C-alpha positions in Angstrom: -5.4 44.9 -47.0 -6.5 42.9 -50.0 -4.2 43.3 -53.1 -4.4 40.6 -56.2 -6.1 38.0 -54.7 -4.1 38.0 -51.4 -4.7 39.9 -47.9 -1.6 41.9 -46.9 -1.1 42.9 -43.0 1.4 44.8 -41.3 2.2 44.5 -37.8 2.6 47.5 -35.1 4.8 48.5 -32.2 4.8 51.2 -29.8 8.3 51.2 -28.3 7.8 53.4 -25.2 5.1 51.6 -23.9 6.6 48.1 -24.7 9.4 49.4 -22.6 7.9 50.7 -19.8 5.8 47.7 -19.2 8.9 45.7 -19.1 10.8 48.0 -16.8 7.6 47.7 -14.3 7.3 43.9 -14.4 11.5 43.4 -14.6 12.8 46.6 -12.7 16.3 47.9 -13.6 19.2 48.0 -11.4 20.9 51.0 -13.7 20.9 52.9 -16.8 22.1 50.0 -18.6 19.2 48.1 -18.0 17.1 50.8 -19.1 18.9 50.8 -22.4 18.5 46.9 -22.7 15.2 46.8 -21.7 14.7 49.9 -24.8 16.4 47.7 -27.5 15.0 44.6 -26.5 11.6 45.5 -26.7 11.9 47.6 -29.6 10.5 46.0 -32.6 10.1 47.3 -36.6 6.8 46.3 -38.5 6.8 43.1 -40.1 5.0 42.6 -43.3 2.7 39.6 -44.4 0.6 38.2 -47.0 -1.4 35.2 -47.0 -4.6 33.4 -48.7 -7.1 30.4 -48.5 -7.0 31.2 -44.6 -8.5 27.9 -42.7 -8.3 25.7 -45.6 -5.9 23.0 -45.9 -3.9 25.5 -49.1 -3.6 28.2 -46.2 -0.2 30.3 -46.9 1.4 32.8 -45.3 4.6 34.7 -46.5 7.0 36.8 -44.3 7.6 39.6 -46.5 9.4 42.3 -44.5 10.9 40.8 -41.1 13.9 39.5 -38.7 14.7 35.6 -39.0 16.0 36.2 -35.4 14.4 37.9 -32.5 15.5 39.3 -29.2 13.4 37.9 -26.1 13.8 38.0 -22.5 14.6 35.3 -20.0 14.3 36.4 -16.0 17.6 34.3 -15.6 19.8 34.5 -18.7 18.9 37.9 -19.4 18.3 39.0 -23.0 18.7 36.1 -26.1 18.6 36.1 -29.3 15.9 33.2 -30.5 14.3 32.6 -34.2 11.2 34.2 -35.2 7.9 32.4 -34.6 7.9 30.9 -38.2 11.0 29.0 -37.4 13.5 31.6 -38.2 12.3 31.7 -41.9 14.1 34.4 -44.0 11.9 37.0 -45.5 10.8 37.6 -49.3 12.2 40.8 -49.6 13.9 42.6 -46.7 14.7 43.1 -42.9 11.7 44.5 -40.8 11.0 47.8 -40.7 11.0 47.8 -45.1 14.8 48.0 -44.2 14.5 50.7 -41.8 14.4 49.9 -37.8 12.7 52.8 -37.2 9.2 52.5 -38.8 7.6 50.7 -36.3 3.8 51.1 -37.2 2.3 49.7 -40.1 -0.2 52.4 -40.0 -2.1 52.3 -42.9 -2.4 50.7 -46.8 -4.3 50.9 -49.5 -5.6 50.3 -52.7 -4.8 53.1 -55.8 -4.0 52.5 -59.7 -3.4 48.8 -59.3 -1.1 49.2 -56.9 -0.7 48.6 -53.2 0.4 51.8 -50.8 1.7 51.2 -47.6 2.0 54.3 -45.0 4.5 53.8 -41.9 4.9 55.5 -38.6 8.7 56.3 -38.3 9.7 57.7 -34.9 13.3 58.4 -35.5 12.4 61.9 -35.0 11.3 61.3 -31.9 14.0 59.1 -30.6 16.7 61.5 -31.9 15.2 64.5 -30.9 13.9 64.1 -27.7 14.1 60.6 -25.8 18.0 61.1 -26.4 18.4 64.2 -24.7 15.9 62.6 -22.2 17.6 59.6 -21.3 20.6 61.9 -21.0 19.3 64.0 -18.6 17.6 61.2 -16.7 21.3 59.3 -16.7 22.4 62.1 -15.0 19.7 62.3 -12.1 19.9 58.2 -11.9 23.4 57.8 -11.3 25.6 59.1 -8.4 27.9 62.1 -9.3 30.9 59.6 -8.3 29.6 56.8 -9.9 32.0 54.9 -12.7 29.4 54.2 -15.0 29.2 56.4 -18.2 26.3 58.8 -17.2 25.6 59.9 -20.6 24.6 57.9 -24.0 28.0 56.7 -25.4 28.4 59.0 -29.0 29.1 55.7 -30.7 25.5 54.3 -29.8 24.1 57.8 -30.5 25.1 57.1 -34.0 24.0 53.5 -34.5 20.7 55.1 -33.6 20.8 57.6 -36.6 22.6 55.2 -39.0 19.3 53.1 -39.9 17.3 56.2 -40.1 17.8 57.3 -43.8 15.7 60.3 -43.5 13.6 61.9 -40.4 9.9 60.8 -41.5 7.2 58.4 -42.0 7.9 56.1 -45.2 5.8 55.7 -48.3 5.8 52.5 -49.7 4.2 51.0 -52.9 3.8 47.3 -54.0 3.5 47.4 -57.7 2.6 43.4 -58.0 2.4 40.2 -56.0 5.6 39.3 -57.1 8.5 42.7 -56.2 9.5 44.1 -53.0 8.0 47.4 -52.4 9.3 50.9 -53.5 10.1 53.7 -52.1 7.7 56.8 -52.8 9.0 58.6 -50.0 11.3 58.0 -46.7 11.1 61.8 -45.1 7.6 62.1 -44.1 6.9 63.9 -47.4 9.3 66.2 -47.6 8.1 67.0 -43.9 10.7 65.4 -41.5 8.2 65.8 -38.4 5.6 64.2 -39.8 6.5 60.8 -38.1 3.4 59.0 -39.3 0.7 58.2 -42.0 -2.3 58.2 -40.3 -4.5 58.0 -42.7 -5.1 57.4 -46.9 -8.1 58.5 -49.2 -8.8 57.6 -52.7 -10.1 60.2 -55.0 -8.9 61.7 -58.5 -5.2 60.9 -56.0 -3.7 59.3 -53.3 -4.7 62.0 -50.0 -2.5 61.2 -47.2 -3.4 62.3 -43.7 -0.1 63.0 -41.9 0.3 62.5 -38.0 2.5 65.2 -36.6 2.6 66.3 -33.1 4.5 69.3 -33.1 2.1 71.8 -33.1 4.6 74.5 -32.0 6.8 74.0 -34.6 6.8 76.2 -37.9 6.4 72.6 -39.7 4.3 70.9 -36.8 0.7 70.2 -36.9 -1.0 67.5 -39.0 -1.2 67.6 -42.8 -3.3 66.7 -45.7 -1.3 66.0 -48.5 -2.0 64.9 -52.1 0.9 62.5 -52.5 0.4 60.4 -55.6 -0.8 63.0 -58.8 -2.3 61.4 -62.1 -3.3 62.6 -65.3 -4.8 61.2 -68.2 -2.8 60.5 -71.5 -4.9 60.4 -74.9 -2.9 59.8 -78.4 -3.7 58.8 -82.0 -1.4 56.4 -84.5 -2.1 56.1 -88.4 -0.7 53.8 -90.7 1.9 55.3 -92.3 0.6 58.2 -94.7 -2.5 56.1 -95.6 -4.7 58.2 -93.4 -6.1 54.3 -91.8 -5.9 53.9 -88.0 -3.2 51.6 -86.8 -5.3 49.1 -83.8 -2.8 48.0 -81.8 -1.3 48.0 -78.1 0.5 51.3 -76.8 3.0 50.7 -73.7 4.1 53.7 -71.6 7.2 53.4 -69.3 8.0 55.7 -66.9 11.5 57.3 -67.0 13.5 56.2 -64.8 11.7 53.7 -64.6 13.4 51.5 -61.3 10.4 49.3 -60.5 10.0 47.7 -64.1 6.8 49.3 -64.3 4.9 49.5 -67.5 1.0 51.0 -68.4 -0.5 49.5 -71.3 -3.4 50.7 -73.8 -5.0 49.7 -76.5 -5.6 51.8 -79.7 -9.5 51.6 -80.8 -11.3 51.3 -84.3 -10.1 54.9 -84.7 -6.4 54.6 -83.5 -6.9 56.3 -80.4 -6.1 55.4 -77.1 -6.7 56.6 -73.7 -4.3 56.0 -70.1 -6.3 56.7 -67.5 -5.2 58.2 -64.1 -1.4 56.9 -64.6 1.1 58.9 -62.3 2.4 62.3 -63.5 6.2 62.0 -64.7 8.2 61.4 -67.8 7.6 58.3 -70.3 8.2 56.9 -73.5 6.2 55.3 -76.3 6.3 51.9 -77.4 4.2 50.3 -80.0 3.5 46.2 -79.6 1.9 43.9 -81.9 -0.7 41.4 -80.7 -0.5 37.7 -82.4 -3.5 37.3 -83.5 -4.1 40.9 -84.8 -2.9 41.3 -88.6 -1.4 38.2 -88.3 -1.1 38.6 -92.2 0.1 41.9 -93.0 3.3 40.5 -93.3 3.1 38.3 -96.0 4.7 36.4 -99.8 3.5 39.7 -101.4 6.1 41.4 -99.1 8.9 39.2 -99.6 7.9 39.6 -103.6 8.3 43.3 -103.5 11.6 43.2 -101.7 13.2 40.4 -103.9 12.3 42.9 -106.6 13.6 46.1 -105.2 16.8 44.0 -104.5 17.1 42.6 -108.5 16.6 46.4 -109.4 13.6 45.5 -111.1 11.7 47.6 -108.4 12.6 51.0 -107.5 13.7 51.2 -104.0 12.6 53.9 -101.5 14.9 56.3 -100.3 16.9 55.2 -97.4 15.3 57.9 -95.0 11.6 57.1 -95.4 9.3 55.5 -93.4 9.2 52.7 -95.7 12.6 51.9 -96.2 12.8 50.7 -92.9 9.8 48.7 -93.4 11.9 47.0 -95.8 15.0 46.8 -94.2 14.0 44.2 -91.7 17.8 43.2 -91.2 18.5 46.4 -90.1 21.9 46.3 -92.2 20.8 50.0 -94.1 20.1 48.1 -97.4 17.5 46.2 -98.8 19.0 43.2 -100.4 17.8 39.5 -100.7 18.3 38.2 -97.2 15.1 40.9 -95.9 13.2 38.9 -98.7 14.2 35.8 -96.9 14.0 36.8 -93.3 10.3 37.8 -94.6 9.3 34.3 -95.7 11.2 32.7 -92.9 8.7 34.9 -90.8 5.6 33.8 -92.9 6.9 29.7 -92.6 7.5 30.3 -88.7 10.8 30.1 -89.0 11.8 33.3 -87.5 9.9 34.8 -84.6 10.9 38.5 -84.7 12.7 40.8 -87.1 15.8 42.3 -86.1 13.8 45.8 -85.8 10.8 46.3 -83.7 7.0 45.2 -84.6 6.4 48.5 -85.5 8.3 51.1 -87.6 7.7 54.6 -86.6 9.3 57.8 -85.1 9.9 57.7 -82.0 8.2 61.0 -80.1 10.9 60.6 -77.4 10.1 61.5 -73.6 7.2 62.9 -73.0 6.5 65.1 -69.7 3.2 64.2 -68.3 2.2 66.6 -65.6 -1.4 67.1 -66.6 -3.7 65.7 -68.9 -2.2 65.3 -72.0 -2.5 64.6 -75.7 0.7 63.1 -77.3 1.9 64.0 -80.8 0.3 61.5 -83.5 2.3 58.8 -84.4 2.9 57.5 -88.2 3.4 53.5 -87.7 3.8 50.8 -90.4 4.1 46.9 -89.0 7.9 45.9 -90.0 7.6 43.9 -93.2 4.5 45.1 -94.5 6.0 46.7 -97.7 2.7 46.5 -99.9 0.7 47.8 -96.7 -1.4 44.9 -97.0 -3.0 45.8 -93.4 -5.2 48.3 -95.4 -6.2 45.7 -97.4 -7.5 44.1 -94.4 -9.9 47.2 -93.5 -12.1 46.5 -96.5 -11.8 42.6 -96.5 -9.6 42.6 -100.0 -7.2 39.7 -98.7 -10.2 37.4 -99.2 -9.6 37.0 -103.2 -9.0 33.4 -103.2 -11.6 30.3 -102.5 -11.7 26.6 -102.8 -13.8 24.4 -104.2 -14.1 20.8 -103.0 -15.2 17.1 -104.9 -15.9 14.7 -102.3 -14.9 11.4 -103.4 -15.1 7.9 -101.8 -13.0 6.7 -99.0 -9.4 5.8 -99.8 -8.6 2.2 -100.8 -4.8 2.7 -101.3 -2.1 3.6 -98.7 -0.8 6.3 -101.2 -2.8 9.8 -101.8 -2.6 12.0 -104.6 -4.3 14.9 -103.9 -4.3 17.2 -107.4 -5.0 20.9 -107.0 -6.0 23.3 -110.1 -5.7 26.8 -109.6 -8.0 29.2 -112.3 -6.9 32.5 -112.7 -7.1 34.9 -115.4 -3.8 36.9 -114.8 -0.2 36.1 -114.7 1.3 34.7 -111.6 4.0 36.8 -109.7 3.9 34.5 -106.8 1.6 32.9 -104.5 1.5 31.8 -100.9 -0.6 28.8 -99.4 -1.0 27.3 -96.2 -3.0 24.0 -95.8 -3.8 22.5 -92.6 -3.3 18.4 -92.1 -6.2 17.3 -90.3 -4.6 14.5 -88.5 -1.2 12.0 -88.1 -2.9 9.3 -90.0 -1.0 10.9 -93.5 2.3 11.4 -93.8 3.5 14.0 -96.3 6.1 12.4 -99.5 6.3 15.4 -102.1 5.1 17.5 -104.8 5.0 18.1 -108.5 4.5 21.6 -109.9 4.9 23.4 -113.4 6.3 26.2 -111.8 8.9 26.3 -108.9 7.4 25.7 -105.4 9.1 26.0 -101.7 7.3 23.6 -99.4 7.9 23.4 -95.6 5.7 21.1 -93.3 5.5 21.7 -89.6 3.2 21.8 -86.8 0.3 20.3 -88.5 0.5 22.4 -91.4 2.0 22.6 -95.1 3.1 25.9 -96.2 3.8 26.2 -100.2 5.0 29.3 -101.7 6.3 30.6 -105.2 7.6 33.9 -106.4 8.2 34.1 -110.4 10.6 37.2 -110.9 12.4 35.9 -113.8 9.6 33.0 -115.2 6.3 34.0 -117.2 4.1 32.9 -114.3 1.9 30.9 -117.4 0.6 27.4 -116.6 -1.9 25.1 -118.4 -5.1 25.5 -116.6 -6.2 21.9 -117.6 -3.2 20.2 -115.6 -3.2 20.4 -111.9 -0.9 23.6 -110.8 0.4 21.2 -108.2 0.0 17.6 -106.5 0.6 16.8 -103.1 1.6 13.4 -102.2 1.0 11.5 -99.1 1.1 8.0 -97.7 -0.9 6.5 -95.0 0.9 5.7 -91.6 1.5 2.1 -90.8 -0.5 1.7 -87.8 -3.3 3.7 -89.4 -6.8 2.1 -90.8 -8.3 5.8 -91.6 -9.7 6.0 -95.0 -10.9 9.4 -94.9 -8.3 12.4 -96.0 -7.8 15.9 -97.3 -6.6 19.4 -96.4 -8.2 22.4 -95.3 -6.8 25.5 -96.9 -6.3 28.4 -94.2 -7.6 31.4 -96.3 -6.4 34.2 -93.8 -3.0 33.0 -94.7 -3.1 32.2 -98.3 -3.0 35.0 -101.3 -2.2 34.6 -105.1 -0.9 37.8 -106.5 0.5 39.3 -109.9 3.5 40.3 -111.8 2.5 43.5 -110.0 2.2 42.4 -106.7 -1.6 42.9 -106.7 -3.7 40.3 -105.5 -5.6 38.1 -107.8 -8.9 36.4 -107.8 -8.7 33.2 -107.8 -9.9 29.5 -107.1 -8.2 26.3 -106.0 -10.0 23.3 -106.9 -9.1 20.0 -105.1 -10.4 16.7 -103.9 -11.5 14.8 -100.7 -11.4 11.3 -99.6 -14.5 11.2 -97.6 -15.4 13.4 -94.5 -12.0 14.3 -92.7 -12.1 14.7 -89.0 -9.9 17.5 -87.1 -7.3 16.7 -84.8 -9.3 18.2 -82.2 -11.7 21.3 -81.2 -10.2 24.3 -82.5 -11.5 27.9 -83.0 -9.9 29.5 -85.4 -9.3 33.7 -85.9 -12.0 35.4 -87.9 -10.4 36.4 -91.6 -10.1 39.0 -92.4 -9.7 40.9 -89.0 -9.7 43.9 -89.3 -13.3 43.6 -91.1 -16.0 45.6 -93.1 -18.8 44.3 -93.1 -18.6 40.8 -92.8 -16.0 38.3 -91.9 -15.4 34.1 -91.8 -15.6 32.0 -88.6 -14.1 28.8 -88.6 -14.3 26.0 -86.0 -13.2 22.3 -86.1 -15.0 19.6 -84.4 -13.3 15.9 -83.9 -17.0 14.8 -83.2 -20.8 15.6 -83.0 -21.7 18.1 -80.7 -23.8 20.8 -79.5 -22.7 23.9 -80.7 -23.7 27.5 -79.3 -21.9 30.5 -80.9 -22.1 33.9 -79.8 -21.1 37.7 -80.8 -20.6 39.9 -77.9 -19.9 43.5 -78.0 -16.9 45.0 -75.6 -19.6 45.5 -72.8 -19.8 42.0 -72.8 -23.7 42.5 -74.2 -24.8 39.8 -76.6 -25.3 40.6 -79.9 -26.4 37.9 -82.0 -26.4 34.1 -82.0 -24.9 32.4 -84.9 -25.4 29.2 -84.1 -27.4 27.2 -81.5 -27.8 23.6 -82.6 -26.3 19.9 -83.2 -23.2 19.9 -85.7 -21.4 16.8 -87.2 -17.8 16.4 -87.3 -15.5 18.3 -89.0 -14.2 21.7 -90.3 -17.1 24.6 -90.3 -17.1 28.0 -91.0 -20.0 30.9 -90.6 -20.0 34.2 -92.0 -20.9 37.2 -89.4 -22.6 40.2 -90.9 -22.2 43.4 -89.4 -23.4 45.9 -91.2 -25.8 47.3 -88.7 -23.4 47.6 -86.0 -20.9 50.8 -85.2 -17.0 50.4 -85.4 -15.5 48.7 -82.2 -13.9 45.6 -80.8 -16.4 42.6 -80.4 -15.9 38.9 -79.0 -17.1 35.5 -80.9 -17.4 32.8 -78.3 -18.1 29.0 -78.7 -18.9 26.3 -76.4 -19.0 22.5 -77.8 -19.4 19.9 -75.3 -16.5 20.8 -72.9 -14.7 23.0 -75.3 -15.2 26.5 -74.6 -12.9 29.4 -76.3 -13.1 33.2 -77.0 -11.2 35.5 -79.8 -11.4 39.1 -80.4 -12.8 40.7 -83.9 -12.3 44.6 -85.1 -15.0 45.9 -87.1 -13.6 49.2 -88.8 -16.0 51.2 -90.9 
């Protein structure tokens, strides 16, 4: 059976036929020869997987098996020898899925992204039928005055029972390619006389055809069993009390979760999610934050508001509310200065995650899924999104900052001063700017500013921020708001230089923490060539109705930029032409398209990349 790009197979063995064949060739001297032949020819099933058959890269792995096996020599008798893979140890366990009596890998089937395996387990036949028969045969075979034991020893009988945890066939499940099989059933699916799972059928569930020849018994006869029942789960997520949908990833975890298995679904533009055909049972719900979606929801405005709350300039929310927990990213039960610092650290990449989860929401607890189920609506807010700027992105309101660049001749000196003028009509409460340094030919040396600023350089980016709670927030517009100083590297002859503003990570806001429409004005020396190819996340995202897509080219290339819907249908060709090296951007207008998830893909020479964007009406 093919599963996850590999072929899985298992062996079969019919012990009685193998024993009879051996005894036919090598007639026994007594009952103990018969027993030795029975146990020597006995084999539990062996499970393999492999790929690239017939190729130099061919692989075969032993998942369940025996490193040593019995082999018969006419002179020496029964010997223990390495298996025919050189005595290799199995990855997950012993033959028979650790049950010696599983002698037949009768069927395999893919269902719900898992591989199910059904065995024949003949312990019922051995213990209930063969053992009494052997006892009877022994008393008939040996003379009454024989000193040899005429019945199977009790300890041997116990050994036969020991590996058989339950009578009946085993149903096992592989959840992925790297984990051992998980037991679904070890007792013939609640009927110990079902000694084999003869076939499997996939429809609305996984159906099992059971082998059971005990026709005269109450529980005998063939059975068709609906073994793995599934259901659909739907739900809805709203962003706090705003009524806006929360577009996020939803994870369900089974309770208990012995196999460490998780289910994932993406909430759509309406905040609705759907899990299809998951096994019935109990589940816990968890919300996950995608790195590429809503990366700007936590920003400098949030740090500014929290700092005002810590300074008692702004009223703090009640500690029992969801918004309080959104502010308390340190999870210490208070809104303090360290919460504002943690938010800034996260903005600047100094902190990967907060102490609290990515989303703040009321846990609905453990939910029992026994049929198609509608989960309760979840109210969720991204941790640290104090100003609820997630909502701003729905309407594109974050896109209030623009930049105007005057291009000058190429540099003639090793030192560079880049002045930035800020044109805005309001007093400033703060700003957060992120610039991309296009290459390694120039080294950052410092910044001069009328107002205090924090600056951090990391991974080819320059982060500039400031919050002015006590200061007036006024500045002389005829003078540069700040000037950034660079010096050319010793081994560089590069004469082009400028900084690229990353708009979706930049903003200016007033004393009320409201976004300000502002223009940054600066200069660039020559045309700056980027470090390498790049396709940036569109901004804003989500968007309505238009969004900006940026890409970088280190050299002239023929560029194809296309838009696709979630079904892979081409919606629009934005570019299909030769483009010069540099930083470029195009605007995608989706006014005639419905809400949904779309993809944009670029092809430029050997560079290819695709990103996701969300249109929300």
